[in-house]
C-alpha angles and dihedrals in degrees: 000000000000119000120234114238126221089253091055091052091048091052091050091049091048091050091050092048090051091050091050091048090052091050090050091052090053091050091050091051091051091049091050090052091055095052096083091050092050092048091049090051093051092047090050092051092048092049092047093050091047092051090051089052091050092049093048090046091051091049090051092051091047090053091050091054 
């Protein structure tokens, strides 16, 4: 059974690090592609909550009149 040398182990570690770096780059790209969807969702929630406030405020004013 052949022994692994230090250089073989270093090459294996370097290959694994490169593989992990590639996977991390893919994850970053996926996260960046989700940012516009998340921003649109937050804007939608804010607009919806603001419209409900405006409607309830208008109802309150109508009752006062």
